[in-house]
DRENDO-1510 file (C-alpha; in Angstrom, 1 decimal, always signed):
<recs>
REC; n; res; u; v; w
REC; 1; UNK; -11.3; -21.6; -11.9 .
REC; 2; UNK; -12.5; -19.0; -9.4 .
REC; 3; UNK; -10.1; -17.4; -7.0 .
REC; 4; UNK; -10.9; -15.2; -3.9 .
REC; 5; UNK; -8.2; -13.1; -2.2 .
REC; 6; UNK; -9.1; -11.5; +1.2 .
REC; 7; UNK; -7.0; -8.6; +2.4 .
REC; 8; UNK; -8.8; -6.5; +5.0 .
REC; 9; UNK; -5.9; -4.2; +6.1 .
REC; 10; UNK; -4.7; -0.7; +5.2 .
REC; 11; UNK; -4.7; +0.9; +1.8 .
REC; 12; UNK; -1.0; +0.2; +1.2 .
REC; 13; UNK; -1.5; -3.5; +2.1 .
REC; 14; UNK; -4.1; -3.8; -0.7 .
REC; 15; UNK; -1.6; -2.5; -3.2 .
REC; 16; UNK; +1.1; -5.0; -1.9 .
REC; 17; UNK; -1.2; -7.8; -3.0 .
REC; 18; UNK; -0.9; -6.8; -6.7 .
REC; 19; UNK; +2.3; -8.8; -7.5 .
REC; 20; UNK; +0.6; -12.0; -6.3 .
REC; 21; UNK; -2.5; -11.2; -8.4 .
REC; 22; UNK; -0.4; -10.5; -11.4 .
REC; 23; UNK; +1.4; -13.8; -11.1 .
REC; 24; UNK; -1.9; -15.6; -10.6 .
REC; 25; UNK; -3.3; -14.0; -13.8 .
REC; 26; UNK; -0.2; -15.0; -15.8 .
REC; 27; UNK; -0.3; -18.6; -14.5 .
REC; 28; UNK; -4.1; -19.0; -14.9 .
REC; 29; UNK; -5.3; -16.5; -17.6 .
REC; 30; UNK; -8.8; -17.9; -17.7 .
REC; 31; UNK; -9.4; -17.7; -14.0 .
REC; 32; UNK; -11.9; -15.4; -12.3 .
REC; 33; UNK; -10.0; -13.3; -9.7 .
REC; 34; UNK; -12.0; -11.5; -7.0 .
REC; 35; UNK; -10.5; -9.5; -4.2 .
REC; 36; UNK; -12.1; -8.3; -0.9 .
REC; 37; UNK; -10.5; -5.2; +0.8 .
REC; 38; UNK; -11.6; -2.7; +3.4 .
REC; 39; UNK; -13.8; +0.1; +2.3 .
REC; 40; UNK; -11.6; +3.0; +1.2 .
REC; 41; UNK; -8.9; +0.7; -0.2 .
REC; 42; UNK; -10.6; -0.2; -3.5 .
REC; 43; UNK; -9.3; +2.9; -5.4 .
REC; 44; UNK; -5.7; +1.9; -5.2 .
REC; 45; UNK; -6.5; -1.4; -6.9 .
REC; 46; UNK; -8.0; +0.4; -9.9 .
REC; 47; UNK; -4.7; +0.1; -11.8 .
REC; 48; UNK; -4.4; -3.7; -11.6 .
REC; 49; UNK; -5.8; -5.4; -14.7 .
REC; 50; UNK; -5.4; -8.9; -13.1 .
REC; 51; UNK; -8.6; -8.3; -11.0 .
REC; 52; UNK; -12.0; -9.1; -12.3 .
REC; 53; UNK; -13.9; -7.7; -9.4 .
REC; 54; UNK; -13.2; -5.9; -6.1 .
REC; 55; UNK; -15.6; -6.3; -3.2 .
REC; 56; UNK; -15.4; -4.1; -0.1 .
REC; 57; UNK; -16.0; -4.8; +3.6 .
REC; 58; UNK; -16.6; -2.3; +6.3 .
REC; 59; UNK; -13.5; -1.0; +8.0 .
REC; 60; UNK; -13.1; -2.7; +11.5 .
REC; 61; UNK; -13.1; +0.5; +13.5 .
REC; 62; UNK; -16.4; +1.6; +12.1 .
REC; 63; UNK; -18.1; -1.8; +12.0 .
REC; 64; UNK; -19.6; -4.0; +14.7 .
REC; 65; UNK; -21.6; -1.2; +16.2 .
REC; 66; UNK; -23.1; +0.1; +13.0 .
REC; 67; UNK; -26.2; -1.8; +11.7 .
REC; 68; UNK; -25.8; -0.4; +8.2 .
REC; 69; UNK; -22.3; -1.7; +8.0 .
REC; 70; UNK; -23.4; -5.1; +9.2 .
REC; 71; UNK; -26.2; -5.2; +6.6 .
REC; 72; UNK; -23.6; -4.5; +3.9 .
REC; 73; UNK; -21.4; -7.2; +5.2 .
REC; 74; UNK; -24.3; -9.7; +5.2 .
REC; 75; UNK; -24.8; -8.8; +1.5 .
REC; 76; UNK; -21.1; -9.3; +1.0 .
REC; 77; UNK; -21.2; -12.8; +2.6 .
REC; 78; UNK; -24.2; -13.8; +0.4 .
REC; 79; UNK; -22.4; -12.6; -2.7 .
REC; 80; UNK; -19.2; -14.5; -1.9 .
REC; 81; UNK; -21.2; -17.7; -1.0 .
REC; 82; UNK; -23.0; -17.6; -4.4 .
REC; 83; UNK; -19.7; -17.7; -6.4 .
REC; 84; UNK; -18.6; -21.2; -5.5 .
REC; 85; UNK; -14.9; -20.3; -5.4 .
REC; 86; UNK; -12.3; -23.0; -5.9 .
REC; 87; UNK; -9.7; -21.2; -3.7 .
REC; 88; UNK; -10.1; -18.7; -1.0 .
REC; 89; UNK; -6.9; -17.1; +0.4 .
REC; 90; UNK; -7.2; -15.4; +3.8 .
REC; 91; UNK; -4.4; -12.9; +3.9 .
REC; 92; UNK; -5.6; -10.7; +6.7 .
REC; 93; UNK; -4.9; -13.0; +9.6 .
REC; 94; UNK; -7.9; -11.6; +11.4 .
REC; 95; UNK; -11.4; -12.9; +12.4 .
REC; 96; UNK; -13.3; -10.9; +9.8 .
REC; 97; UNK; -11.2; -12.3; +7.0 .
REC; 98; UNK; -11.5; -15.8; +8.4 .
REC; 99; UNK; -15.2; -15.4; +8.5 .
REC; 100; UNK; -15.3; -14.4; +4.8 .
REC; 101; UNK; -13.0; -17.3; +3.8 .
REC; 102; UNK; -14.9; -19.9; +5.8 .
REC; 103; UNK; -18.3; -18.7; +4.6 .
REC; 104; UNK; -17.1; -18.8; +1.0 .
REC; 105; UNK; -17.3; -22.6; +1.1 .
REC; 106; UNK; -14.5; -22.7; -1.4 .
REC; 107; UNK; -13.1; -26.1; -2.2 .
REC; 108; UNK; -9.7; -25.0; -0.8 .
REC; 109; UNK; -9.7; -22.5; +2.1 .
REC; 110; UNK; -6.1; -21.3; +2.7 .
REC; 111; UNK; -4.5; -19.4; +5.5 .
REC; 112; UNK; -1.1; -18.9; +7.2 .
REC; 113; UNK; -0.5; -20.7; +10.5 .
REC; 114; UNK; +3.2; -20.1; +10.7 .
REC; 115; UNK; +3.5; -16.7; +12.5 .
REC; 116; UNK; +0.1; -15.8; +13.8 .
REC; 117; UNK; -1.6; -19.1; +14.7 .
REC; 118; UNK; -5.1; -19.7; +13.5 .
REC; 119; UNK; -7.3; -19.9; +16.6 .
REC; 120; UNK; -8.7; -23.3; +17.5 .
REC; 121; UNK; -12.3; -22.1; +16.7 .
REC; 122; UNK; -11.3; -21.4; +13.1 .
REC; 123; UNK; -9.0; -24.3; +12.3 .
REC; 124; UNK; -11.8; -26.7; +11.2 .
REC; 125; UNK; -12.9; -24.2; +8.6 .
REC; 126; UNK; -9.5; -24.2; +6.8 .
REC; 127; UNK; -8.3; -27.3; +4.9 .
REC; 128; UNK; -5.0; -25.7; +3.7 .
REC; 129; UNK; -2.9; -24.2; +6.5 .
REC; 130; UNK; +0.7; -23.0; +5.7 .
REC; 131; UNK; +3.4; -23.2; +8.3 .
REC; 132; UNK; +5.6; -20.8; +6.4 .
REC; 133; UNK; +7.5; -18.3; +8.6 .
REC; 134; UNK; +7.5; -14.9; +6.8 .
REC; 135; UNK; +8.9; -12.8; +9.6 .
REC; 136; UNK; +12.1; -12.1; +7.7 .
REC; 137; UNK; +10.3; -11.4; +4.4 .
REC; 138; UNK; +8.6; -8.4; +2.7 .
REC; 139; UNK; +4.9; -8.4; +3.0 .
REC; 140; UNK; +4.7; -8.9; -0.8 .
REC; 141; UNK; +6.6; -12.1; -0.3 .
REC; 142; UNK; +4.4; -13.2; +2.6 .
REC; 143; UNK; +1.3; -12.9; +0.3 .
REC; 144; UNK; +3.0; -14.6; -2.6 .
REC; 145; UNK; +4.4; -17.6; -0.6 .
REC; 146; UNK; +1.0; -18.4; +0.9 .
REC; 147; UNK; -0.7; -18.5; -2.5 .
REC; 148; UNK; +2.2; -20.2; -4.3 .
REC; 149; UNK; +2.2; -23.0; -1.7 .
REC; 150; UNK; -1.3; -24.2; -2.6 .
REC; 151; UNK; -1.7; -22.8; -6.1 .
REC; 152; UNK; +1.5; -22.9; -8.1 .
REC; 153; UNK; +2.2; -19.6; -9.7 .
REC; 154; UNK; +5.0; -20.7; -12.0 .
REC; 155; UNK; +7.5; -18.0; -10.9 .
REC; 156; UNK; +10.1; -18.1; -8.1 .
REC; 157; UNK; +9.6; -14.5; -6.9 .
REC; 158; UNK; +6.8; -11.9; -7.0 .
REC; 159; UNK; +6.8; -9.3; -9.8 .
REC; 160; UNK; +6.6; -5.5; -9.1 .
REC; 161; UNK; +3.7; -3.7; -7.7 .
REC; 162; UNK; +1.1; -2.7; -10.3 .
REC; 163; UNK; -0.8; +0.5; -11.2 .
REC; 164; UNK; -0.8; +0.6; -15.0 .
REC; 165; UNK; +0.0; +3.9; -16.7 .
REC; 166; UNK; -3.0; +3.4; -19.0 .
REC; 167; UNK; -5.3; +3.4; -16.0 .
REC; 168; UNK; -4.1; +6.7; -14.5 .
REC; 169; UNK; -6.1; +9.8; -14.7 .
REC; 170; UNK; -5.1; +13.4; -15.4 .
REC; 171; UNK; -5.4; +16.2; -12.8 .
REC; 172; UNK; -5.3; +19.9; -12.8 .
REC; 173; UNK; -3.4; +21.5; -9.9 .
REC; 174; UNK; -3.6; +25.0; -11.4 .
REC; 175; UNK; +0.0; +25.1; -12.6 .
REC; 176; UNK; +1.8; +23.5; -15.6 .
REC; 177; UNK; +4.1; +20.7; -14.4 .
REC; 178; UNK; +7.2; +19.7; -16.3 .
REC; 179; UNK; +10.2; +18.9; -14.1 .
REC; 180; UNK; +9.1; +18.1; -10.6 .
REC; 181; UNK; +9.5; +16.0; -7.4 .
REC; 182; UNK; +6.6; +14.7; -5.4 .
REC; 183; UNK; +6.8; +14.9; -1.6 .
REC; 184; UNK; +4.4; +13.2; +0.7 .
REC; 185; UNK; +4.8; +14.6; +4.2 .
REC; 186; UNK; +1.6; +13.5; +5.9 .
REC; 187; UNK; +0.4; +10.4; +7.7 .
REC; 188; UNK; -2.2; +9.6; +10.3 .
REC; 189; UNK; +0.4; +7.6; +12.3 .
REC; 190; UNK; +2.0; +9.9; +14.9 .
REC; 191; UNK; +5.1; +7.8; +15.2 .
REC; 192; UNK; +5.9; +8.1; +11.4 .
REC; 193; UNK; +5.7; +11.9; +11.3 .
REC; 194; UNK; +8.6; +14.3; +10.6 .
REC; 195; UNK; +8.5; +17.8; +12.0 .
REC; 196; UNK; +7.2; +20.6; +9.7 .
REC; 197; UNK; +10.3; +22.7; +10.1 .
REC; 198; UNK; +12.4; +19.9; +8.8 .
REC; 199; UNK; +10.1; +19.4; +5.8 .
REC; 200; UNK; +10.4; +23.0; +5.0 .
REC; 201; UNK; +14.2; +22.9; +5.1 .
REC; 202; UNK; +14.3; +19.7; +3.1 .
REC; 203; UNK; +11.9; +21.1; +0.5 .
REC; 204; UNK; +14.0; +24.2; +0.0 .
REC; 205; UNK; +16.9; +21.9; -0.7 .
REC; 206; UNK; +14.8; +19.9; -3.1 .
REC; 207; UNK; +14.0; +23.0; -5.1 .
REC; 208; UNK; +17.7; +23.2; -5.9 .
REC; 209; UNK; +17.3; +19.8; -7.5 .
REC; 210; UNK; +14.1; +20.4; -9.4 .
REC; 211; UNK; +12.2; +23.6; -10.3 .
REC; 212; UNK; +8.9; +22.4; -8.9 .
REC; 213; UNK; +7.5; +20.4; -6.0 .
REC; 214; UNK; +4.1; +18.7; -5.8 .
REC; 215; UNK; +3.1; +18.2; -2.1 .
REC; 216; UNK; +0.9; +15.1; -1.9 .
REC; 217; UNK; -1.5; +15.0; +1.0 .
REC; 218; UNK; -4.6; +12.9; +1.8 .
REC; 219; UNK; -8.1; +14.2; +2.4 .
REC; 220; UNK; -7.7; +14.4; +6.2 .
REC; 221; UNK; -8.1; +18.0; +7.5 .
REC; 222; UNK; -4.8; +17.8; +9.4 .
REC; 223; UNK; -2.9; +16.6; +6.3 .
REC; 224; UNK; -4.5; +19.4; +4.1 .
REC; 225; UNK; -3.4; +21.9; +6.7 .
REC; 226; UNK; +0.2; +20.5; +6.6 .
REC; 227; UNK; +0.3; +20.7; +2.9 .
REC; 228; UNK; -1.0; +24.3; +2.9 .
REC; 229; UNK; +1.6; +25.3; +5.5 .
REC; 230; UNK; +4.4; +23.7; +3.5 .
REC; 231; UNK; +3.3; +25.2; +0.2 .
REC; 232; UNK; +2.9; +28.6; +1.9 .
REC; 233; UNK; +6.5; +28.5; +3.2 .
REC; 234; UNK; +7.9; +27.6; -0.2 .
REC; 235; UNK; +6.1; +30.0; -2.5 .
REC; 236; UNK; +4.9; +29.5; -6.1 .
REC; 237; UNK; +7.3; +26.7; -6.9 .
REC; 238; UNK; +5.3; +24.3; -4.7 .
REC; 239; UNK; +1.7; +23.3; -5.1 .
REC; 240; UNK; -0.4; +21.1; -2.7 .
REC; 241; UNK; -2.9; +18.5; -3.9 .
REC; 242; UNK; -5.0; +19.5; -0.9 .
REC; 243; UNK; -6.4; +15.9; -0.6 .
REC; 244; UNK; -8.4; +16.2; -3.9 .
REC; 245; UNK; -6.7; +13.6; -6.0 .
REC; 246; UNK; -7.9; +10.0; -6.5 .
REC; 247; UNK; -5.3; +7.3; -6.4 .
REC; 248; UNK; -5.4; +7.1; -10.2 .
REC; 249; UNK; -4.6; +10.8; -10.4 .
REC; 250; UNK; -1.8; +10.6; -8.0 .
REC; 251; UNK; -0.4; +7.6; -10.0 .
REC; 252; UNK; -0.4; +9.9; -13.1 .
REC; 253; UNK; +1.6; +12.4; -11.2 .
REC; 254; UNK; +4.1; +9.8; -10.0 .
REC; 255; UNK; +4.7; +8.4; -13.5 .
REC; 256; UNK; +5.8; +11.9; -14.5 .
REC; 257; UNK; +7.9; +12.7; -11.4 .
REC; 258; UNK; +11.7; +12.7; -11.1 .
REC; 259; UNK; +11.6; +11.4; -7.5 .
REC; 260; UNK; +9.3; +10.6; -4.6 .
REC; 261; UNK; +10.3; +11.8; -1.2 .
REC; 262; UNK; +8.1; +10.8; +1.8 .
REC; 263; UNK; +7.1; +8.5; +4.6 .
REC; 264; UNK; +6.1; +4.9; +4.8 .
REC; 265; UNK; +2.6; +5.3; +3.5 .
REC; 266; UNK; +0.3; +4.0; +0.7 .
REC; 267; UNK; +1.6; +6.9; -1.4 .
REC; 268; UNK; +5.2; +5.5; -1.1 .
REC; 269; UNK; +4.0; +2.0; -2.3 .
REC; 270; UNK; +2.1; +3.7; -5.2 .
REC; 271; UNK; +5.3; +5.4; -6.2 .
REC; 272; UNK; +6.9; +1.9; -6.4 .
REC; 273; UNK; +4.0; +0.7; -8.5 .
REC; 274; UNK; +4.6; +3.6; -10.9 .
REC; 275; UNK; +8.4; +2.9; -11.0 .
REC; 276; UNK; +9.1; +6.3; -9.5 .
REC; 277; UNK; +12.5; +6.3; -7.6 .
REC; 278; UNK; +11.9; +6.9; -3.9 .
REC; 279; UNK; +13.6; +8.3; -0.8 .
REC; 280; UNK; +11.7; +7.2; +2.2 .
REC; 281; UNK; +12.0; +8.3; +5.9 .
REC; 282; UNK; +11.7; +5.0; +7.7 .
REC; 283; UNK; +12.8; +5.3; +11.3 .
REC; 284; UNK; +9.7; +3.8; +12.7 .
REC; 285; UNK; +9.0; +1.1; +10.2 .
REC; 286; UNK; +10.7; -2.3; +9.7 .
REC; 287; UNK; +12.6; -2.1; +6.4 .
REC; 288; UNK; +12.4; -5.7; +5.4 .
REC; 289; UNK; +8.6; -5.8; +5.7 .
REC; 290; UNK; +7.6; -2.5; +4.2 .
REC; 291; UNK; +10.4; -1.0; +2.0 .
REC; 292; UNK; +9.5; +0.1; -1.6 .
REC; 293; UNK; +9.2; -3.1; -3.6 .
REC; 294; UNK; +11.4; -3.6; -6.7 .
REC; 295; UNK; +12.0; +0.0; -7.5 .
REC; 296; UNK; +15.2; +2.1; -7.0 .
REC; 297; UNK; +15.1; +3.6; -3.5 .
REC; 298; UNK; +17.0; +4.7; -0.4 .
REC; 299; UNK; +15.8; +4.5; +3.1 .
REC; 300; UNK; +16.7; +7.0; +5.8 .
REC; 301; UNK; +17.0; +5.7; +9.4 .
REC; 302; UNK; +15.3; +2.3; +8.7 .
REC; 303; UNK; +14.4; +0.1; +11.6 .
REC; 304; UNK; +15.3; -3.6; +11.6 .
REC; 305; UNK; +13.3; -6.6; +12.8 .
REC; 306; UNK; +13.3; -6.8; +16.5 .
REC; 307; UNK; +14.9; -3.4; +17.0 .
REC; 308; UNK; +13.3; -1.2; +19.6 .
REC; 309; UNK; +12.2; +2.0; +18.0 .
REC; 310; UNK; +12.7; +5.2; +20.1 .
REC; 311; UNK; +9.8; +7.6; +20.5 .
REC; 312; UNK; +11.9; +10.3; +18.8 .
REC; 313; UNK; +13.3; +8.1; +16.1 .
REC; 314; UNK; +11.8; +10.2; +13.3 .
REC; 315; UNK; +12.8; +13.5; +14.7 .
REC; 316; UNK; +16.4; +12.3; +14.8 .
REC; 317; UNK; +16.5; +12.1; +11.0 .
REC; 318; UNK; +18.6; +15.0; +9.7 .
REC; 319; UNK; +17.6; +17.1; +6.7 .
REC; 320; UNK; +21.1; +16.8; +5.1 .
REC; 321; UNK; +20.9; +13.0; +5.2 .
REC; 322; UNK; +17.6; +13.2; +3.3 .
REC; 323; UNK; +19.0; +15.6; +0.7 .
REC; 324; UNK; +22.1; +13.6; +0.3 .
REC; 325; UNK; +20.0; +10.5; -0.5 .
REC; 326; UNK; +17.9; +12.5; -3.0 .
REC; 327; UNK; +21.0; +13.8; -4.8 .
REC; 328; UNK; +22.3; +10.2; -5.0 .
REC; 329; UNK; +19.1; +8.9; -6.4 .
REC; 330; UNK; +18.9; +11.7; -9.0 .
REC; 331; UNK; +22.5; +11.2; -10.0 .
REC; 332; UNK; +21.6; +7.6; -11.1 .
</recs>
């Protein structure tokens, strides 16, 4: 049996698919499992042994006007068409994902029609439409329920996120790490950011709970600058990754960390995949959709479904509340 899973969203969304892939592999050990994600998301799936092959599609914001991207996507369409998949699961709920699923000519082309309705143009291309309403569920559960409705997975709930320890890679940050906490202060989403001065104050408090801090930041110049500023304010007990780590290297760090403290980002979900306890600042994110999945955690200022989020919701989070949650997590 040949299975195609299409998830053309952000990096963290790709990782949230791994519980469903793990369940599919357990239920159908001889199946061929292929996954299509946006370019840049493939690295976070490197720790999932359920996958036979990962294909990449151009990111939406850089495609459509770029001939080279379209040429690559034409090659992608041809590769998918040649595989003669039995099932194609469109988990993106967008036109690009629908195109890939429709073009796959899979025997069963599956999508969710219960929350975001499949447009009239696309409906004839899908012969399995779910009416399941996932608005009160975690995104992991939304993925799982769609697949389980048409391809029984043999379990009642999704397993944990996956990045296997054996697939992590070592990294050299220039210091010997032994007893440390990982903090992830950066994000490209303005509404998710916490002020630098509060990060500095919180990090100084964290150094009373662990002798070392690793500041995880992505390769974006602004994030690197943030990591440098934070490390500079804290001294030699803190070291920044400076955006140089692969997801496999960051996973290795998280497996060895006492605690993860950060924002609602792909790094937070990777911490969950590595079973690293987490304290997450969540004032601008819907907890039931995006909380760390099946790992000990505490959320600070989490928004609920339908709740209007104030523009200054993140800045209202107090340092002491974060530190209290960290102390509680470490005491367990």
